[in-house]
N, C-alpha and C positions, 0 to 999 in steps of 0.2 A: 226414499226409505224414513219411517218416522224418526224423529229427534228422541222420543219418548221410548223406544224401541230397547230391549235389552242389548241387541247387537250394537245399536248406534253410541249406546252409554259404554260400552265396552272400546268401541273405535275412538269416542273422544277422549276417554281415559289413557289409552296408547298413544296419543297425538299429545297429550300434554304430558306424560311421561316424555317421550322423545324431544321435544321442545326443549324441556330442562335439559334433558341431558346436551342438547346444543348449546344453550345460554352458559353451561357451565365450561364448557370448553374455550369460550370467549375469552378476549383481553381483558385484564382487570378482575376475572374471577379470583375469588377468596380461596388460597390455597386448602386442600384437604384438612380435616381434624380428625382427632382420635387415633388409636392405634394403628390402623391402616397404613401400607407406603405411602408417603407423600410425591404430590406429583413430581415430576422433573422440571429442572430449568433448563429452561430450551435455549440457545444461541445459534444466530444463524450467519453464514458467510458463502457472500460471493466472491469466488476466483476462477481465473481461467484454467481449466482441464483441459480445454483444448486449444487449438491454435499455434501460434509460434510461440506463445509466452507460456505453455503451458506446463513449463519446469518450475515456473516458480510458484504458476497456482499450487502444486504437487508440493513444494516447502512449505506454501502458508497453509495447505489442509492438514499435513503432518503435524506440524510444528502448532498448529493449533488445538488439535487433537491430542498432542501430548499434553497440553496445558490442561484441557478438560481432564484425561484421564488421571494426572498428577491431582488435582483437586479432589477427583471421586476417590482416588486413593487415601486421601488423608481425610476423608468424613463427608466432602460433598460439602456445599455451600446452603446454610439455613436448615440443616439437617437434611436437605434434599440432594439428589443427584443431578449431574448437569449433562446434557445432551447437546451435542454438534450437528446442527444440519447443513450440509455442505452442499453449494450447487455450482454448477458452471456456468459461468458467465461469457466465457469464448472471448473476455474483451470487446464484445459486442451490446451497444448501448440497449436495442430492442432486446435480446436474450437477457441484459441483465433486469429488464424492467418485470419482465416474465417471471424472471426468479427471484426478486425481490417480493412480489405479490403472493407469489408462493410462499415465503417464507411470512408474510403478514399472516396468510391463513394457517400458519402452523403456532402462531401465538408465541413468537420468540421474544424473548427480554431483549436483547440487545442484537445489534448488526456488528459482527466483528470483521467481516471482508473487506475487499476496496483494492485491487492491482491496478488495473487502469482507470484513470482519472475519467476518460471519456465513456467508459461503461458505468463507473460510479454516479458520474452527475446526473444522469434522467432517473435515478434510485432513491434520491435525495427526497423527494417530494412525495414518493410512495410510504418511505418512512415515516417523514414528516406526519402524514395525514393520518397514520396508524399510531402515533405515538411513541414508536419505536426509536431510543437514541441510537447514534451511530459510531464507534469507535473504529475508524478508519486506519487498516493497516499498513499500507503501502501508498496508494495514491494521495497526490500532495498538490495538485494545480490548484492556483485561487480561483478557478473557476468554481470549485467548492465551497468558496464562501461567498458566492455573488448571493445566493438567497437570503444571507444573513440570519440563518436557523441558528437557534440555541442549543440542538440537538445532535450537532456533529463537532467531533473529536479529532485530530489528526496526530497519529504517532509520530510518521514522519514529520521533518521541517518542510515548510513550504518550496515553492519553485522562487519565492522571491529570495529566500535566505540561501538557498541552493544556488542561484544566478549568481548572487553576491560572492560567495564564496568559491565560484567557478572562477568569475572574472579576478580575483585576489590571486588565484592560481595561475592564472594564465599569465598575468602581470611577473611572477617569478620567472615563469619560462621566457620571458622577454617578449611575448604576443606584442606585434604592432598593426598587422592589418587581419581582421576577423572575418571570417564568413560563417554565417548559421544556417543550418540545415535541419529541418523539422519535417514531422510527415503529416501534417494537418490534422491532428487530433490533439485533443485538449492539453495533455501533460506537456508534450514536446512542444505545443506551440505556445503555450504561457513559462515556459522554461526559456524556450527562446526569446520571448518578449522580457523575461526579465533579466536574463543574460546582456542582451543588447544594452537595456537601459542602465545597468551596473557598468558596463564599457563605456558609456556615454556620457559618465560623469566625467566634469574637467579635472584633467590630472592625471588619467589611467595610463594615457598614451596610447590606448589602441583607437583604432579606427574601425569601424563596423561596416565592412566593405558592401554587406547585403543580407540578404535572406531568402534562401531557396528551399524547397519543398519535393519530398520523395512520396511515392506511391507505397503504404505498406504491402509486403508480402510479395514485392516484385524479383524475380530472377538475376534482373541486372541492372546498375545503375550505371550503366558505360556512360550514357550520355551526359549525363550530370556530371559525372566525374571528368569528362573532357571539358565541359563549362568552367568547371569548378580551377581545373587549372590554368583556363585561362585567364581567370581571376586574379591570379598572382598574389595570393595569400599565404601568410606565413602558418595560420594556425584556422583549422575548420573545427568547428562545434556541431556536433550532430546530438540532436538533444531528443531522441527516440528510444526505441527498443533494440536488445541484443540483436534480434533475427535480422534486422535492416541494417544495424550499424557492422555486422559483421561483412554482409556483402557491399555496404559503402568502402569499408578499408579495404577490400580486397580489388575492388574496381579504381579507387582511386590511387593504390600502390603501382595498379596494372598500366595506368597511364602516365605514368611516372611521378605522381606527387610526391615529395619527401619530406615534406613541413608535418606539422604538429597535427593532430586527431585527438580532440577533447571530446569525450561523450560525457551523458548525464547517467543520474544514479539508476536508470532505465535500461541501460547499455551492459553496467557492471555488474548488474545481479543475476545475469544470466550468462550460459555459454557464448559470449562474445568472441572468445580467442578459438573457438573451432575451428579447425583446418588450417588457422593461419600460420605462415612460415616468420621465421624472426627478423626477417628483414621487411615483413608487413606489420609486425608489430613496433618494430620501433618508433620513438617519437610517437608512440598512443597512450594518451592519458584519461583522465576523467574523475568523476565525482563519485563517492559510493556514500550510503549511509550505513548499512552495517555488513560487514565482511568477516562471518566467524571466524574465518583462517588467520585474518591477521589481529584478532583480539585477545590477547592473553586471558583478559578477564570471562572470555565465553567458553574457557577450557572444562570448566566442569559440566555446564549445561550441553557442549557439543558432546561429550561423552554420553550423558543422559539421551540425547539425540541419538546418537549413533547404536544404541542399544536398542534403542526403541526401533528404530527403521531399518537398520542393517547397511546404513552409508551415512557419510559425514554430512555435516549440516553445509548450506549454501545460502545466500544473501537470501532474504525474502522471510525463512522460516522465523529468526526472532521477533520482527516486528509483529506475526500473527500470534506468535507466544505472548510479546507483551499486550496487545489488544485485548486478549482473551483475561490475561492477567488483571487489566484496568476494570473490565467488565465485572468479574466476578467479587474484587476488591469493593466496587460500588454498590452490589448488589449487598454485601455482607452488610456495609456500613449503612445503607437504606433501610436492613433487615425485610425487604420487602422485592416484588419484580414489579411493584406498581412502576410504569415507566417513568412518569413525572418524579417519583422519588428517586429512582436510578440516575435518571438524566441529572437533574441537581448533584447527586451524590459524586458524579463522575465529573462535573465542572468544579465541584472542590475537591478533586483529588489531592493530598496531602504530601506532596513531595517524593512519588511513591517510586522505590527504587524497581527497575525493571534491566532486562538485559540490553536496552539501549540506553542506558542512563536513567538517572531520576526525571521524573516528568511531572510538571505541572503544566496546566493549559490556561491560556490568556482568555478573557473575555470573550474573542471571537471563534474559541473553538481550535486554535492554534497552538502547536506547544511554544511553552516557553523559552525552551532551551534547547533548539535542535542540535545535532551534532552531525557532521559531514567528516569523509576522510578525503583528501588527496592521492590519488594514486597513479602509480603507470606500470609498466608492463615490464617487468624481468625475470629472465630464466623462464618464458612461457606463461608466468604468471603473473597475476593482479600483486602488486607490492603498495604497500603505504610509501606516500612520501612525508617524513615528520614534519608537522609545524614548523616553521620557522621562528628560531630562539633570537629574541630581540633584546640586545644586551643592555643590560641597568643602565640609565644615565646616572653618570657620576658627577656630582656638586662641587 
């Protein structure tokens, strides 16, 4: 077909217009101007909506959506409505990478998901290459810090801080011989390492007998439980998630282990106590980041959440709500959705009040003032153990 024919000129013009439309949807494009509706601001969240941690993913999704809905009801951000795109990462690294690329193609302004560290870690480069900042709601493995990206910000305290807090709690309980169990994935492994490091500091009085690993999703840990009983320890620290924690507790108790079982926040933020008897939950302790039912400061928010979803909030939701709050606050202060400007605004977050407390970020993106709760099981529920009060020194 000749290039100067009438039909060819029409086709070329259509191609040029189509190309302009495509370019107009790519990252970094200027907002529309004029009297027409402004384009939405998109946030993206990868959370586990399938698998053993699906309940936590549901809490994150619904709380993040609630934050978006409330922002839109108040007039939106920069005169624009906010849209939340949620994808299931199933706590699986490969699924998470596919999802991250999908969100990048949707031109999100900020990533606000992140539950399993093992799924979050491989997405770091995907979002980094696209220039998209990440406000990570729950994942807190120190593996997230290894690339030293300045675009990653953690709502939850790192495993280093949690491990030190856990060991302080174990010392209060009188732990002397400690065995650590992980599930071989990022968060549990690094939390176990941090716990062992803190326990190994001279003066703790705690001997780490060893570390064992279980397989995620197994129907039974009876063989491991029998080995642990033979180790003659007074405390077993399980650093994995609630599905495996629940089964491990059952198997340890059925094999006659009556000592302390101490779990990390990956276990206390879900249905760890499902179908456990009072005898099985005796001497079960743990660390938690946020448990709405234990925090009177969240009473008003909890009522709003219940009205919006028809159920009481569970752990995981407040952090996701806070991740959205941080992202939208940064976009307002940046005055645009330019990724670099939003990243800089997040880094400079000026002591922003959140559900999880006032937040500031260290230069490496970690939270400057993380908060943890020490909990145990009482009357079939998790209950906070109040911080130890030190009497003032008299002179």
